[in-house]
Structure formats: structure tokens, C-alpha cells
C-alpha positions in Angstrom: -53.7 89.3 -49.2 -52.5 88.5 -52.7 -54.3 85.6 -54.6 -51.0 83.6 -54.7 -50.7 83.9 -50.9 -54.3 82.8 -50.5 -53.8 79.8 -52.7 -50.7 78.8 -50.8 -52.5 79.2 -47.5 -55.5 77.1 -48.8 -53.1 74.4 -49.9 -51.5 74.1 -46.5 -54.8 74.2 -44.7 -56.1 71.5 -47.1 -53.0 69.3 -46.5 -53.3 69.4 -42.8 -57.0 68.4 -42.9 -56.5 65.8 -45.6 -53.5 64.1 -43.8 -55.5 64.1 -40.6 -58.5 62.6 -42.4 -56.4 59.8 -43.9 -54.7 59.0 -40.6 -58.0 59.0 -38.7 -59.6 56.7 -41.4 -62.1 59.2 -42.6 -60.6 59.1 -46.0 -59.2 55.9 -47.5 -56.1 57.1 -49.2 -53.9 60.1 -50.0 -54.8 62.3 -52.9 -52.4 63.0 -55.8 -51.4 66.6 -56.2 -53.6 67.0 -59.3 -56.6 65.8 -57.2 -55.7 68.3 -54.5 -55.6 71.1 -57.1 -59.0 70.0 -58.3 -60.3 70.2 -54.8 -59.0 73.8 -54.6 -60.6 74.5 -58.0 -57.4 75.4 -59.7 -55.2 73.6 -62.2 -52.3 71.3 -61.2 -49.8 73.7 -63.0 -51.3 76.8 -61.3 -51.0 75.2 -57.9 -47.5 74.0 -58.5 -46.3 77.4 -60.0 -48.0 79.4 -57.2 -46.7 77.4 -54.3 -43.2 77.4 -55.8 -43.3 81.2 -56.3 -44.5 81.8 -52.8 -42.3 79.3 -50.9 -39.4 78.4 -53.3 -40.3 74.7 -53.0 -42.5 72.3 -54.9 -45.8 71.5 -53.2 -45.0 67.8 -53.1 -42.1 68.5 -50.7 -44.5 70.1 -48.2 -46.9 67.2 -48.6 -44.1 64.6 -48.0 -42.7 66.6 -45.0 -46.2 66.8 -43.4 -46.7 63.1 -43.8 -43.3 62.3 -42.4 -44.0 64.6 -39.4 -47.1 62.6 -38.7 -45.3 59.3 -39.1 -42.6 60.4 -36.7 -45.2 61.4 -34.1 -46.9 58.1 -34.4 -43.6 56.1 -34.2 -42.6 58.2 -31.2 -45.9 58.4 -29.3 -47.7 55.1 -29.9 -47.0 51.4 -29.3 -48.4 50.4 -32.7 -46.1 48.2 -34.8 -44.4 49.6 -37.8 -46.6 47.5 -40.0 -49.8 48.9 -38.3 -48.5 52.5 -38.8 -47.7 51.7 -42.4 -51.3 50.6 -43.0 -52.7 53.7 -41.3 -50.7 55.8 -43.8 -52.0 53.5 -46.6 -48.6 52.0 -47.3 -47.6 48.4 -47.4 -44.8 47.9 -44.8 -41.9 47.6 -47.2 -42.8 50.7 -49.2 -43.4 52.5 -45.9 -39.9 51.7 -44.8 -38.4 52.7 -48.1 -40.3 56.0 -48.2 -39.4 56.8 -44.5 -35.7 56.0 -44.9 -35.5 58.0 -48.1 -37.0 61.0 -46.4 -35.3 60.7 -43.0 -32.2 58.6 -43.4 -33.6 56.1 -40.8 -35.7 53.0 -41.0 -38.9 53.4 -39.0 -37.6 51.0 -36.4 -34.3 52.8 -36.1 -36.1 56.1 -35.8 -38.3 54.8 -33.1 -35.4 53.3 -31.1 -33.4 56.5 -31.4 -36.2 58.6 -29.9 -36.6 56.4 -26.8 -34.7 57.6 -23.8 
């Protein structure tokens, strides 16, 4: 495996664990991309350049997509209020709604209602 593939794989593995740790409450907040790079013992620029080269997309887009996927699962599969879910994801409710709508085109409440059968 090429080093760039290894770095990309490590990044995705780290993201999955980190997002799980935040959602479960084991870690208090999401790390910034430069902090993730530090955890992987590489520079922010090297991480960004490598992931972009391997995938064609900026690493932040994957980070946001993975967080949105977790949010969608929680909105669909739990009875927690939108405000409770926002706090689990370390957002205040209004910023949570803005981020979710920007990424999905739906407010969290509209998304939840659209997934109910």
C-alpha cells in the first residue's frame, strides 16, 4: 500500500472512531482538521493534500458527511428531541439546524418527519 493510501485510510478510521467518541460522550467536542492531522502525526497541509489526491475531495467534506450521517441516524432512530441531538453533537440547537439544513436541504425536524412512514 502506498503511503498516501495509508494516510487516507488512517484518516477515515480516525474519523469514524472520533465521531463515535463525541456522540457517546467519551470526548467533549469535535477536533479541528489541524488537530486531527496532529493526532495522525502529519501536517495539516500534508493531510489535506494527500486526501484530496487520493479521493478528489477535501478531507472536511468527508468529516461533515460522516457527522451528517450520524445525525440522520439519530433523528431517524431515536425519540430524542432535536435540541438533545444538537447537544450530543456539541452544537447549540440553532447552529445545529443551520448546519443540517445547509448540508441536507432539510431542517432536522423536516428530515425526521420525512423519514417516518
